[in-house]
Backbone of each chain as ProteinMPNN parsed JSONL, in Angstrom:
{"seq_chain_A": "XXXXXXXXXXXXXXXXXXXXXXXXXXXXXXXXXXXXXXXXXXXXXXXXXXXXXXXXXXXXXXXXXXXXXXXXXXXXXXXX", "coords_chain_A": {"N_chain_A": [[21.239, -40.79, 45.787], [24.013, -41.918, 47.659], [25.302, -44.701, 49.333], [27.045, -46.397, 52.006], [28.923, -48.883, 53.864], [31.077, -48.312, 55.535], [33.159, -45.593, 56.312], [35.568, -42.935, 56.69], [36.594, -40.114, 58.669], [39.179, -37.883, 58.075], [42.089, -36.193, 59.181], [44.401, -34.804, 57.419], [46.546, -37.462, 56.764], [45.619, -38.827, 58.88], [43.3, -40.897, 60.487], [40.4, -39.754, 62.107], [37.903, -40.397, 62.903], [35.533, -43.047, 62.568], [32.997, -43.667, 60.184], [29.976, -45.132, 60.115], [27.541, -47.06, 58.303], [26.838, -45.075, 56.381], [25.314, -42.382, 54.524], [24.984, -40.411, 51.61], [23.603, -37.568, 50.46], [22.636, -35.002, 48.393], [24.965, -33.516, 49.007], [25.05, -33.804, 51.713], [26.2, -35.589, 54.376], [25.408, -38.404, 56.321], [25.542, -40.507, 59.171], [26.575, -43.13, 61.458], [28.842, -42.555, 64.055], [32.021, -43.583, 65.203], [34.934, -44.493, 67.178], [36.172, -42.006, 67.752], [38.631, -39.557, 67.595], [39.091, -37.137, 69.665], [40.688, -34.876, 69.778], [41.845, -34.806, 67.187], [39.556, -34.595, 65.543], [38.749, -32.084, 66.013], [40.382, -30.528, 64.573], [41.264, -28.83, 61.491], [41.932, -28.867, 57.938], [39.253, -31.273, 57.446], [38.628, -34.425, 55.873], [36.304, -36.497, 54.238], [36.501, -39.897, 53.688], [35.804, -42.662, 51.727], [35.877, -45.988, 50.734], [35.077, -47.855, 47.939], [34.457, -50.79, 45.951], [35.124, -49.963, 43.45], [36.272, -47.381, 43.56], [37.995, -44.731, 45.4], [36.419, -42.466, 47.44], [36.678, -39.055, 48.106], [35.959, -36.301, 49.932], [35.976, -32.904, 50.869], [35.242, -31.755, 54.157], [32.893, -29.429, 54.988], [31.146, -28.47, 56.961], [30.338, -29.713, 60.192], [28.554, -31.802, 62.395], [28.115, -33.548, 65.399], [26.123, -35.637, 67.274], [24.95, -37.559, 69.903], [26.279, -39.831, 68.942], [25.757, -39.739, 66.268], [26.469, -38.552, 63.072], [26.352, -35.609, 61.124], [27.18, -34.021, 58.193], [28.221, -31.401, 56.011], [29.378, -31.611, 52.8], [31.981, -30.884, 50.393], [31.244, -30.015, 46.984], [32.833, -30.965, 45.006], [35.046, -33.705, 44.506], [38.03, -34.232, 46.411]], "CA_chain_A": [[21.864, -41.006, 47.096], [25.069, -42.92, 47.732], [25.411, -45.246, 50.689], [28.166, -47.302, 52.225], [28.968, -49.46, 55.21], [32.126, -47.749, 56.395], [34.042, -44.551, 55.795], [36.301, -42.319, 57.795], [36.99, -38.717, 58.607], [40.633, -37.808, 58.215], [42.831, -34.933, 59.251], [45.583, -35.255, 56.698], [46.505, -38.918, 56.619], [45.262, -39.437, 60.162], [41.874, -41.124, 60.725], [39.964, -39.152, 63.373], [36.617, -41.012, 63.255], [34.931, -43.963, 61.597], [31.597, -43.347, 59.901], [29.343, -46.403, 59.75], [26.203, -47.006, 57.692], [26.715, -43.681, 55.947], [24.592, -42.063, 53.29], [25.333, -39.089, 51.093], [22.515, -37.076, 49.619], [22.689, -33.545, 48.217], [26.17, -33.021, 49.689], [24.931, -33.97, 53.161], [26.609, -36.915, 54.833], [24.856, -38.839, 57.606], [26.0, -41.84, 59.536], [26.921, -43.368, 62.854], [30.26, -42.251, 64.196], [32.711, -44.307, 66.281], [36.4, -44.348, 67.212], [36.453, -40.58, 67.561], [39.81, -38.909, 68.179], [38.465, -35.835, 69.937], [41.602, -33.801, 69.376], [41.978, -34.776, 65.73], [38.333, -34.176, 64.848], [38.592, -30.635, 66.224], [41.301, -29.845, 63.67], [40.813, -28.605, 60.117], [40.727, -29.369, 57.275], [38.903, -32.687, 57.508], [38.193, -35.027, 54.609], [35.577, -37.765, 54.36], [37.056, -40.885, 52.76], [35.103, -43.944, 51.698], [36.404, -46.841, 49.676], [34.199, -48.869, 47.385], [35.236, -51.696, 45.105], [35.559, -49.282, 42.231], [37.077, -46.177, 43.734], [38.078, -44.084, 46.707], [35.741, -41.173, 47.452], [37.297, -38.1, 49.04], [35.288, -35.003, 49.902], [36.274, -32.009, 51.989], [34.136, -31.504, 55.086], [32.692, -27.987, 55.152], [30.523, -28.295, 58.282], [30.257, -31.014, 60.862], [27.882, -31.88, 63.689], [28.006, -34.891, 65.971], [25.256, -35.669, 68.46], [24.487, -38.906, 70.273], [26.904, -40.832, 68.088], [25.316, -39.603, 64.885], [27.171, -37.469, 62.394], [25.803, -34.947, 59.946], [28.218, -33.133, 57.674], [28.059, -30.878, 54.661], [30.62, -31.89, 52.087], [32.231, -30.117, 49.174], [30.59, -30.602, 45.814], [33.865, -31.622, 44.206], [35.955, -34.604, 45.21], [39.379, -33.665, 46.564]], "C_chain_A": [[22.896, -42.126, 46.985], [25.133, -43.417, 49.162], [26.613, -46.168, 50.796], [28.169, -47.811, 53.644], [29.948, -48.742, 56.119], [32.92, -46.686, 55.649], [34.81, -43.966, 56.968], [36.456, -40.828, 57.566], [38.481, -38.672, 58.873], [41.098, -36.374, 58.326], [44.2, -35.245, 58.652], [45.481, -36.747, 56.481], [45.87, -39.587, 57.838], [43.757, -39.655, 60.301], [41.477, -40.534, 62.076], [38.576, -39.644, 63.784], [36.225, -41.999, 62.164], [33.478, -43.582, 61.417], [30.947, -44.618, 59.359], [27.95, -46.155, 59.177], [25.911, -45.6, 57.163], [25.871, -43.563, 54.677], [24.951, -40.638, 52.9], [24.252, -38.675, 50.116], [22.597, -35.556, 49.582], [23.797, -32.925, 49.07], [26.08, -33.13, 51.207], [25.212, -35.425, 53.532], [25.97, -37.2, 56.186], [25.406, -40.225, 57.908], [26.269, -41.927, 61.023], [28.428, -43.208, 63.006], [30.84, -42.994, 65.406], [34.205, -43.989, 66.198], [36.827, -42.892, 67.032], [37.712, -40.166, 68.318], [39.391, -37.457, 68.427], [39.391, -34.67, 69.622], [41.626, -33.681, 67.852], [40.741, -34.238, 65.033], [38.067, -32.682, 65.061], [39.479, -29.837, 65.273], [40.685, -29.703, 62.281], [42.021, -28.501, 59.196], [40.52, -30.865, 57.492], [38.423, -33.153, 56.135], [37.417, -36.298, 54.935], [36.103, -38.704, 53.278], [36.243, -42.169, 52.859], [35.605, -44.734, 50.497], [35.345, -47.825, 49.225], [35.062, -49.783, 46.51], [35.826, -50.96, 43.913], [36.49, -48.106, 42.465], [37.117, -45.716, 45.183], [37.422, -42.712, 46.581], [36.42, -40.301, 48.484], [36.604, -36.749, 48.883], [35.731, -34.172, 51.104], [35.028, -31.821, 52.851], [34.04, -30.003, 55.317], [32.095, -27.659, 56.511], [30.304, -29.669, 58.882], [29.504, -30.889, 62.179], [27.815, -33.338, 64.124], [27.152, -34.798, 67.22], [24.777, -37.087, 68.67], [25.02, -39.968, 69.32], [26.491, -40.781, 66.637], [25.963, -38.365, 64.267], [26.337, -36.92, 61.246], [26.858, -33.965, 59.465], [27.836, -32.643, 56.287], [29.409, -31.003, 53.97], [30.762, -30.984, 50.872], [31.555, -30.809, 47.99], [31.582, -31.362, 44.944], [34.67, -32.576, 45.072], [37.324, -33.956, 45.308], [40.42, -34.628, 46.018]], "O_chain_A": [[22.68, -43.135, 46.312], [25.028, -42.628, 50.101], [27.128, -46.656, 49.79], [27.51, -47.255, 54.522], [29.7, -48.576, 57.313], [33.301, -46.873, 54.493], [34.71, -44.447, 58.097], [36.45, -40.346, 56.433], [38.985, -39.337, 59.778], [40.582, -35.472, 57.666], [45.045, -35.869, 59.294], [44.438, -37.246, 56.057], [45.614, -40.791, 57.82], [42.999, -38.687, 60.24], [42.143, -40.784, 63.081], [38.117, -39.346, 64.887], [36.544, -41.809, 60.991], [32.801, -43.216, 62.378], [31.312, -45.115, 58.294], [27.279, -45.181, 59.518], [24.87, -45.015, 57.463], [25.739, -44.499, 53.889], [25.189, -39.781, 53.75], [24.014, -39.325, 49.098], [22.624, -34.904, 50.626], [23.58, -31.932, 49.764], [26.939, -32.607, 51.916], [24.55, -36.35, 53.063], [25.985, -36.357, 57.083], [25.695, -41.007, 57.003], [26.2, -40.934, 61.747], [29.195, -43.68, 62.166], [30.24, -43.029, 66.48], [34.668, -43.313, 65.28], [37.732, -42.591, 66.254], [37.838, -40.397, 69.521], [39.347, -36.651, 67.497], [38.93, -33.594, 69.242], [41.45, -32.595, 67.3], [40.85, -33.51, 64.047], [37.247, -32.091, 64.36], [39.349, -28.617, 65.174], [39.71, -30.375, 61.947], [43.076, -28.067, 59.657], [41.471, -31.621, 57.693], [37.886, -32.374, 55.348], [37.819, -37.077, 55.798], [36.144, -38.348, 52.1], [36.024, -42.693, 53.951], [35.738, -44.204, 49.394], [34.778, -48.55, 50.043], [36.262, -49.556, 46.359], [36.906, -51.304, 43.432], [37.394, -47.856, 41.667], [36.401, -46.215, 46.051], [37.805, -41.901, 45.739], [36.705, -40.741, 49.598], [36.662, -36.134, 47.819], [35.846, -34.685, 52.218], [33.91, -31.739, 52.342], [34.991, -29.379, 55.787], [32.49, -26.681, 57.145], [30.112, -30.656, 58.171], [29.773, -29.993, 62.979], [27.505, -34.232, 63.337], [27.415, -33.99, 68.111], [24.27, -37.736, 67.755], [24.299, -40.89, 68.939], [26.829, -41.671, 65.857], [25.994, -37.288, 64.863], [25.704, -37.667, 60.5], [27.371, -33.166, 60.249], [27.218, -33.359, 55.499], [30.437, -30.562, 54.485], [29.791, -30.4, 50.391], [31.33, -32.02, 47.999], [31.208, -32.293, 44.23], [34.942, -32.287, 46.238], [37.738, -33.222, 44.411], [41.614, -34.333, 46.055]]}, "seq_chain_B": "XXXXXXXXXXXXXXXXXXXXXXXXXXXXXXXXXXXXXXXXXXXXXXXXXXXXXXXXXXXXXXXXXXXXXXXXXXXXXXXXXXXXXXXXXXXXXXXXXXXXXXXXXXXXXXXXXXXXXXXXXXXXXXXXXXXXXXXXXXXXXXXXXXX", "coords_chain_B": {"N_chain_B": [[56.472, -20.433, 71.037], [55.543, -23.342, 69.25], [52.641, -25.504, 68.746], [52.414, -28.39, 70.819], [51.407, -30.618, 69.729], [51.421, -33.087, 67.125], [51.245, -32.288, 63.8], [49.565, -33.733, 60.971], [51.598, -33.838, 58.853], [53.292, -34.496, 55.759], [56.103, -35.868, 53.945], [57.643, -36.062, 50.815], [59.644, -38.461, 49.404], [62.19, -39.191, 47.085], [62.96, -42.108, 45.358], [64.729, -44.719, 43.62], [64.6, -44.854, 39.988], [62.846, -42.77, 39.603], [60.648, -43.112, 41.193], [58.476, -42.34, 43.959], [58.04, -42.012, 47.507], [55.665, -41.261, 50.002], [55.831, -40.037, 53.181], [55.148, -39.99, 56.743], [55.913, -36.976, 58.327], [56.62, -36.614, 61.01], [56.245, -38.885, 63.745], [53.449, -39.35, 65.903], [53.22, -39.5, 69.516], [51.699, -41.76, 70.127], [51.752, -43.204, 67.704], [54.472, -43.717, 67.565], [54.876, -45.244, 69.883], [53.257, -47.504, 69.327], [54.595, -48.479, 67.051], [57.252, -48.862, 67.979], [56.791, -50.747, 69.893], [56.505, -52.991, 68.374], [58.862, -53.075, 66.995], [61.016, -53.376, 68.669], [62.741, -55.429, 71.085], [62.58, -56.423, 74.47], [65.228, -57.005, 76.533], [66.611, -59.351, 79.013], [68.062, -57.795, 80.698], [66.708, -55.473, 80.659], [67.335, -53.769, 78.638], [66.548, -52.361, 75.466], [66.419, -53.908, 72.34], [66.796, -53.961, 68.776], [64.31, -55.714, 66.953], [65.324, -58.567, 65.272], [64.148, -59.438, 62.907], [61.668, -58.154, 62.455], [61.978, -55.423, 62.719], [62.456, -53.715, 60.463], [60.137, -53.875, 58.742], [58.139, -52.891, 60.407], [59.03, -50.322, 60.905], [58.806, -49.22, 58.365], [56.014, -49.485, 57.97], [55.127, -47.755, 59.928], [55.777, -45.233, 58.982], [55.092, -45.014, 56.229], [52.878, -43.529, 53.955], [51.922, -43.105, 51.367], [52.647, -43.894, 47.918], [54.291, -43.982, 44.647], [54.382, -46.282, 43.29], [53.928, -48.724, 40.717], [51.969, -51.41, 39.278], [52.45, -54.432, 37.265], [50.903, -53.82, 35.089], [51.163, -51.168, 34.807], [49.583, -49.68, 36.433], [48.894, -47.596, 39.192], [49.611, -48.752, 42.421], [47.414, -48.667, 44.933], [47.707, -47.423, 48.163], [47.008, -45.576, 49.976], [44.866, -45.366, 51.839], [44.796, -47.623, 53.35], [44.383, -50.077, 55.973], [46.706, -50.852, 58.634], [47.254, -53.588, 58.625], [46.399, -54.346, 56.05], [48.086, -52.74, 54.536], [50.527, -53.867, 55.205], [50.327, -56.329, 53.938], [50.509, -55.567, 51.258], [53.028, -54.294, 51.145], [54.632, -56.416, 51.866], [54.608, -57.81, 49.548], [56.485, -56.763, 47.903], [59.601, -56.934, 46.051], [62.559, -58.068, 47.704], [64.845, -56.394, 47.554], [63.744, -53.994, 46.746], [62.037, -53.398, 48.845], [64.036, -53.026, 50.755], [65.245, -50.73, 49.791], [63.262, -48.812, 50.185], [63.05, -48.957, 52.968], [65.62, -48.035, 53.671], [65.477, -45.404, 52.761], [63.5, -44.403, 54.442], [64.694, -44.738, 56.943], [66.788, -42.907, 56.672], [65.302, -40.577, 56.461], [64.113, -40.534, 59.017], [66.406, -40.245, 60.594], [67.232, -37.711, 59.724], [65.089, -36.123, 60.559], [65.289, -36.503, 63.304], [67.753, -35.294, 63.785], [67.112, -32.691, 63.086], [65.185, -32.05, 65.015], [66.782, -32.215, 67.294], [68.537, -30.116, 66.831], [66.764, -27.961, 66.898], [65.967, -28.104, 69.569], [68.393, -27.584, 70.842], [68.886, -25.004, 69.885], [66.738, -23.714, 71.054], [67.347, -24.028, 73.761], [69.714, -22.549, 73.942], [68.742, -20.029, 73.387], [67.064, -19.613, 75.542], [68.731, -19.626, 77.651], [69.694, -17.319, 79.202], [67.56, -16.78, 80.958], [66.954, -19.179, 82.176], [69.235, -20.052, 83.48], [70.279, -18.647, 86.221], [72.312, -17.854, 88.246], [73.1, -15.63, 89.802], [70.711, -14.456, 90.485], [69.589, -16.519, 91.946], [71.2, -16.489, 94.107], [70.455, -14.222, 95.245], [71.474, -11.844, 94.535], [70.472, -9.987, 92.646], [67.811, -9.731, 93.046], [64.668, -8.578, 94.426], [63.394, -5.38, 95.526], [64.382, -2.048, 94.671], [63.996, 0.153, 96.331]], "CA_chain_B": [[56.582, -21.886, 70.891], [54.426, -23.905, 68.514], [51.86, -26.527, 69.423], [53.122, -29.629, 71.153], [50.773, -31.708, 68.993], [52.025, -33.359, 65.82], [50.355, -32.142, 62.653], [49.761, -34.858, 60.033], [52.332, -33.402, 57.66], [54.003, -35.559, 55.062], [57.275, -35.526, 53.151], [57.782, -36.974, 49.679], [61.039, -38.846, 49.18], [62.406, -39.815, 45.784], [63.838, -43.282, 45.369], [65.272, -44.987, 42.283], [63.707, -44.902, 38.82], [61.869, -41.687, 39.651], [59.532, -43.407, 42.095], [58.442, -41.557, 45.195], [57.252, -42.489, 48.643], [55.203, -40.184, 50.875], [55.959, -40.554, 54.544], [54.834, -39.08, 57.84], [57.071, -36.154, 58.692], [56.934, -37.021, 62.385], [55.26, -39.768, 64.356], [52.911, -38.93, 67.194], [53.634, -40.373, 70.617], [50.991, -43.032, 70.004], [52.277, -43.932, 66.55], [55.822, -44.188, 67.9], [54.753, -46.324, 70.868], [52.764, -48.687, 68.63], [55.639, -49.003, 66.17], [58.404, -49.329, 68.748], [56.383, -51.97, 70.572], [56.692, -54.098, 67.436], [60.21, -53.029, 66.406], [62.077, -53.627, 69.644], [62.579, -56.487, 72.068], [63.135, -56.087, 75.769], [66.092, -58.07, 77.011], [66.531, -59.666, 80.433], [68.677, -56.688, 81.438], [65.884, -54.275, 80.513], [67.753, -53.008, 77.464], [65.763, -52.596, 74.258], [67.219, -54.196, 71.148], [65.989, -54.08, 67.567], [63.888, -57.057, 66.564], [66.18, -58.893, 64.122], [63.373, -59.711, 61.689], [60.484, -57.3, 62.265], [62.281, -53.997, 62.872], [62.329, -52.983, 59.204], [58.762, -53.788, 58.228], [57.312, -52.036, 61.258], [59.448, -48.927, 60.689], [58.183, -48.812, 57.093], [54.559, -49.334, 58.174], [54.885, -46.59, 60.784], [55.973, -43.969, 58.259], [54.622, -44.965, 54.838], [51.512, -43.033, 53.753], [51.546, -43.305, 49.963], [53.795, -44.055, 47.014], [53.948, -43.892, 43.226], [54.727, -47.566, 42.677], [52.93, -49.275, 39.79], [52.013, -52.865, 39.072], [52.943, -54.836, 35.946], [50.077, -53.199, 34.045], [51.391, -49.726, 34.83], [48.563, -49.029, 37.256], [49.398, -47.295, 40.534], [49.12, -49.622, 43.5], [46.878, -47.744, 45.928], [47.917, -47.797, 49.563], [46.819, -44.372, 50.798], [43.87, -45.441, 52.918], [44.729, -48.997, 53.845], [44.7, -50.347, 57.377], [48.092, -51.313, 58.782], [47.334, -54.995, 58.206], [46.312, -54.41, 54.588], [49.316, -52.148, 54.002], [51.606, -54.85, 55.377], [50.207, -57.352, 52.887], [51.02, -55.005, 50.001], [54.475, -54.071, 51.27], [55.268, -57.734, 51.887], [54.635, -58.328, 48.175], [57.61, -56.162, 47.172], [60.874, -57.653, 46.005], [63.314, -57.735, 48.916], [65.737, -55.243, 47.362], [62.926, -52.773, 46.677], [61.657, -53.111, 50.235], [65.22, -52.499, 51.448], [65.473, -49.356, 49.346], [62.271, -47.978, 50.889], [63.461, -48.924, 54.372], [66.79, -47.164, 53.786], [65.018, -44.019, 52.587], [62.757, -44.005, 55.645], [65.675, -44.588, 58.029], [67.485, -41.629, 56.456], [64.336, -39.527, 56.811], [63.976, -40.504, 60.474], [67.647, -39.661, 61.118], [67.233, -36.281, 59.416], [64.112, -35.487, 61.437], [65.836, -36.529, 64.664], [68.799, -34.269, 63.842], [66.448, -31.383, 63.042], [64.584, -31.825, 66.324], [67.866, -31.967, 68.253], [69.038, -28.769, 66.568], [65.768, -27.01, 67.404], [66.028, -28.115, 71.018], [69.612, -26.883, 71.234], [68.672, -23.575, 69.618], [65.807, -23.224, 72.067], [68.055, -23.948, 75.039], [70.669, -21.447, 73.936], [67.994, -18.767, 73.438], [66.439, -19.426, 76.847], [69.753, -19.749, 78.688], [69.805, -16.213, 80.165], [66.52, -16.781, 81.988], [66.892, -20.434, 82.918], [70.396, -20.15, 84.361], [70.394, -17.333, 86.866], [72.964, -18.058, 89.539], [73.147, -14.44, 90.636], [69.373, -14.276, 91.037], [69.38, -17.534, 92.957], [71.946, -16.12, 95.29], [69.817, -13.045, 95.825], [72.239, -10.652, 94.209], [69.784, -8.978, 91.862], [66.392, -9.787, 93.287], [64.181, -7.625, 95.409], [63.152, -4.038, 95.028], [65.476, -1.107, 94.913], [63.395, 1.387, 96.813]], "C_chain_B": [[55.343, -22.415, 70.191], [53.685, -24.93, 69.356], [52.72, -27.747, 69.724], [52.515, -30.838, 70.443], [51.407, -31.846, 67.612], [50.979, -33.188, 64.726], [50.604, -33.305, 61.686], [50.408, -34.409, 58.734], [53.084, -34.574, 57.047], [55.192, -34.99, 54.292], [57.35, -36.538, 52.017], [59.262, -37.204, 49.402], [61.147, -39.52, 47.824], [63.357, -40.987, 45.938], [64.249, -43.564, 43.921], [64.178, -45.01, 41.214], [62.601, -43.847, 38.869], [60.667, -41.972, 40.523], [59.624, -42.548, 43.35], [57.681, -42.315, 46.273], [56.884, -41.263, 49.486], [55.152, -40.734, 52.289], [55.514, -39.515, 55.564], [56.088, -38.278, 58.168], [57.548, -36.519, 60.092], [55.866, -37.995, 62.842], [54.726, -39.114, 65.62], [53.438, -39.876, 68.275], [52.981, -41.748, 70.487], [51.498, -43.867, 68.844], [53.651, -44.506, 66.871], [55.75, -45.353, 68.885], [54.277, -47.617, 70.204], [53.868, -49.327, 67.791], [56.789, -49.593, 66.974], [58.071, -50.602, 69.515], [56.566, -53.192, 69.695], [58.133, -54.2, 66.947], [61.304, -53.469, 67.36], [61.7, -54.768, 70.583], [63.197, -56.018, 73.372], [63.951, -57.261, 76.275], [65.944, -58.285, 78.501], [67.1, -58.538, 81.28], [67.882, -55.39, 81.318], [66.245, -53.432, 79.317], [66.875, -53.378, 76.267], [66.715, -52.864, 73.094], [66.283, -54.331, 69.952], [65.59, -55.525, 67.316], [64.633, -57.435, 65.284], [65.411, -59.094, 62.822], [62.334, -58.614, 61.423], [60.754, -55.804, 62.364], [61.962, -53.224, 61.59], [60.893, -52.814, 58.746], [57.931, -52.857, 59.11], [57.749, -50.569, 61.212], [58.798, -48.401, 59.404], [56.686, -48.567, 57.289], [54.232, -48.102, 59.014], [54.912, -45.295, 59.974], [55.248, -43.891, 56.918], [53.148, -44.567, 54.742], [51.045, -43.312, 52.331], [52.818, -43.521, 49.151], [53.341, -43.953, 45.57], [54.12, -45.237, 42.526], [53.567, -48.136, 41.847], [53.072, -50.788, 39.686], [52.484, -53.177, 37.653], [52.149, -54.235, 34.798], [50.247, -51.68, 34.003], [50.381, -48.962, 35.653], [49.116, -48.812, 38.665], [48.772, -48.237, 41.571], [48.705, -48.722, 44.66], [47.121, -48.268, 47.345], [47.471, -46.701, 50.521], [45.862, -44.57, 51.968], [43.738, -46.853, 53.48], [44.953, -49.062, 55.35], [46.145, -50.849, 57.433], [48.23, -52.75, 58.296], [47.292, -55.122, 56.681], [47.568, -53.82, 53.941], [50.466, -53.138, 54.103], [51.542, -55.911, 54.28], [50.771, -56.833, 51.567], [52.538, -54.864, 50.058], [55.221, -55.403, 51.261], [55.334, -58.366, 50.49], [55.781, -57.752, 47.351], [58.772, -57.146, 47.069], [61.725, -57.177, 47.179], [64.186, -56.502, 48.729], [64.961, -53.933, 47.261], [62.411, -52.388, 48.06], [62.836, -52.479, 50.972], [65.491, -51.056, 51.055], [64.504, -48.398, 50.058], [62.644, -47.848, 52.361], [64.631, -47.965, 54.571], [66.386, -45.695, 53.68], [64.297, -43.533, 53.847], [63.702, -43.864, 56.848], [66.425, -43.268, 57.903], [66.582, -40.463, 56.817], [64.212, -39.406, 58.322], [65.224, -39.885, 61.113], [67.667, -38.152, 60.909], [66.259, -35.531, 60.326], [64.63, -35.422, 62.867], [66.894, -35.435, 64.825], [68.179, -32.869, 63.856], [65.834, -31.048, 64.398], [65.654, -31.492, 67.364], [68.407, -30.556, 68.076], [68.061, -27.728, 67.116], [65.807, -26.938, 68.927], [67.249, -27.349, 71.518], [69.464, -25.386, 71.038], [67.771, -22.974, 70.684], [66.479, -23.066, 73.417], [68.998, -22.757, 75.075], [69.948, -20.108, 74.013], [67.424, -18.513, 74.829], [67.459, -19.435, 77.98], [69.791, -18.583, 79.667], [68.748, -16.241, 81.249], [66.515, -18.071, 82.787], [68.088, -20.591, 83.858], [70.646, -18.789, 84.994], [71.026, -17.466, 88.235], [72.98, -16.81, 90.409], [71.792, -14.18, 91.285], [69.108, -15.267, 92.166], [70.091, -17.175, 94.252], [71.4, -14.847, 95.929], [70.488, -11.742, 95.435], [71.454, -9.575, 93.488], [68.284, -8.998, 92.086], [65.96, -8.738, 94.328], [64.005, -6.243, 94.814], [64.302, -3.113, 95.426], [64.941, 0.22, 95.446], [64.276, 2.101, 97.835]], "O_chain_B": [[54.225, -21.997, 70.493], [54.036, -25.194, 70.506], [53.634, -28.083, 68.972], [53.039, -31.948, 70.539], [51.864, -30.871, 67.014], [49.951, -33.865, 64.728], [51.725, -33.805, 61.592], [49.842, -34.575, 57.653], [53.459, -35.521, 57.738], [55.268, -33.79, 54.028], [57.146, -37.733, 52.23], [60.026, -36.262, 49.194], [60.293, -40.327, 47.455], [64.413, -40.877, 46.561], [64.111, -42.681, 43.074], [62.994, -45.165, 41.513], [61.549, -44.013, 38.251], [59.75, -41.154, 40.59], [60.699, -42.095, 43.743], [56.808, -43.137, 45.993], [57.691, -40.349, 49.657], [54.518, -41.754, 52.558], [55.504, -38.316, 55.286], [57.183, -38.831, 58.272], [58.743, -36.709, 60.322], [54.723, -37.941, 62.387], [55.453, -38.412, 66.323], [54.026, -40.916, 67.977], [53.625, -42.774, 70.708], [51.66, -45.081, 68.966], [53.963, -45.638, 66.499], [56.477, -46.335, 68.741], [54.812, -48.693, 70.473], [54.058, -50.543, 67.81], [57.25, -50.698, 66.685], [58.944, -51.435, 69.762], [56.76, -54.3, 70.196], [58.58, -55.27, 66.535], [62.383, -53.883, 66.936], [60.526, -55.036, 70.839], [64.204, -55.31, 73.382], [63.439, -58.37, 76.429], [65.255, -57.528, 79.185], [66.69, -58.337, 82.423], [68.309, -54.342, 81.802], [65.541, -52.472, 79.003], [66.508, -54.538, 76.078], [67.69, -52.139, 72.892], [65.135, -54.755, 70.087], [66.403, -56.441, 67.443], [64.577, -56.693, 64.304], [65.979, -58.932, 61.741], [62.151, -58.199, 60.278], [59.857, -54.998, 62.12], [61.279, -52.201, 61.63], [60.482, -51.707, 58.397], [57.099, -52.109, 58.597], [56.94, -49.674, 61.452], [58.301, -47.275, 59.366], [56.153, -47.558, 56.826], [53.185, -47.481, 58.834], [54.152, -44.368, 60.254], [54.83, -42.807, 56.51], [52.284, -45.184, 55.365], [49.9, -43.711, 52.117], [53.928, -43.346, 49.654], [52.145, -43.85, 45.296], [54.013, -45.318, 41.303], [52.4, -48.042, 42.226], [54.126, -51.362, 39.96], [52.876, -52.269, 36.92], [52.641, -54.144, 33.673], [49.556, -50.993, 33.251], [50.321, -47.734, 35.586], [49.72, -49.707, 39.256], [47.563, -48.471, 41.577], [49.55, -48.089, 45.294], [46.781, -49.405, 47.671], [47.545, -46.87, 51.738], [46.066, -43.959, 53.016], [42.694, -47.225, 54.017], [45.629, -48.21, 55.927], [46.728, -51.221, 56.415], [49.208, -53.092, 57.632], [48.045, -55.898, 56.092], [48.054, -54.329, 52.931], [51.287, -53.237, 53.191], [52.571, -56.338, 53.757], [51.435, -57.572, 50.84], [53.244, -55.265, 49.133], [56.316, -55.502, 50.708], [56.043, -59.351, 50.287], [56.026, -58.198, 46.229], [58.91, -58.061, 47.881], [61.626, -56.024, 47.599], [64.27, -55.657, 49.62], [65.467, -52.88, 47.648], [62.354, -51.208, 48.407], [62.664, -51.517, 51.721], [65.917, -50.251, 51.883], [64.894, -47.308, 50.476], [62.565, -46.762, 52.934], [64.642, -47.179, 55.518], [66.89, -44.849, 54.418], [64.468, -42.388, 54.263], [63.524, -42.97, 57.675], [66.672, -42.59, 58.9], [67.03, -39.48, 57.406], [64.206, -38.297, 58.856], [65.119, -39.099, 62.055], [68.065, -37.4, 61.799], [66.564, -34.439, 60.806], [64.44, -34.424, 63.562], [66.941, -34.742, 65.841], [68.661, -31.975, 64.55], [65.942, -29.92, 64.878], [65.469, -30.61, 68.203], [68.703, -29.875, 69.058], [68.472, -26.739, 67.721], [65.696, -25.859, 69.509], [67.171, -26.576, 72.473], [69.854, -24.593, 71.895], [68.008, -21.863, 71.159], [66.225, -22.101, 74.137], [69.087, -22.045, 76.075], [70.45, -19.16, 74.617], [67.306, -17.366, 75.261], [67.093, -19.27, 79.143], [69.911, -18.818, 80.87], [69.0, -15.773, 82.36], [66.117, -18.073, 83.952], [67.963, -21.2, 84.92], [71.173, -17.885, 84.345], [70.383, -17.226, 89.257], [72.884, -16.913, 91.632], [71.701, -13.756, 92.437], [68.504, -14.934, 93.187], [69.639, -17.515, 95.345], [71.827, -14.448, 97.012], [70.13, -10.672, 95.928], [71.715, -8.386, 93.674], [67.553, -8.325, 91.359], [66.783, -8.115, 94.999], [64.441, -5.99, 93.692], [65.06, -3.365, 96.362], [65.401, 1.287, 95.041], [63.904, 3.162, 98.336]]}, "name": "protein", "num_of_chains": 2, "seq": "XXXXXXXXXXXXXXXXXXXXXXXXXXXXXXXXXXXXXXXXXXXXXXXXXXXXXXXXXXXXXXXXXXXXXXXXXXXXXXXXXXXXXXXXXXXXXXXXXXXXXXXXXXXXXXXXXXXXXXXXXXXXXXXXXXXXXXXXXXXXXXXXXXXXXXXXXXXXXXXXXXXXXXXXXXXXXXXXXXXXXXXXXXXXXXXXXXXXXXXXXXXXXXXXXXXXXXXXXXXXXXXXXXX"}
């Protein structure tokens, strides 16, 4: 499992949501979601981006659910 | 007619020495308002004038998405996912003439996009002219049924 404090969902270059306290396990991303651009997050394709000290992670979002400020998403197996 | 929303499309511009910059093709209303709020000053007469110092940096920050620029070790300087404040710190580290070259390229891109939009609007007006300008219909000459 990989975890991080902050990541974002992007439509192209445009951030459409912040993902806080995220974890990634078996291609499933979970985390708290804030700063949601409701128009942008309805568009496709979306990419999850998280920056660590060593690298920038970028995964395509295949499926996405948001409920009560909590996000669950299935990500691509390969980084984009 | 296409969507009135701006897609996050980008354009790659080539500058000197084979370097490239990737810029937003168009700004959204919000991006333009944020940028123009920093780029322009409101005079006592209500006229907007370019900020003499900050116009350039805020135009660059509004458009710049990525670039190919490398540091002294030949490693690409990553800017793709930086916040505006962090991006400004990196851009402010450029030599002045290199910053000016990027600014000039972005100004040319903005001018080209503005000209393209104006052409599309004109084309759209000329195509819709027969239905939007209907003096005979307004006068009642061709309206009504012919029973």
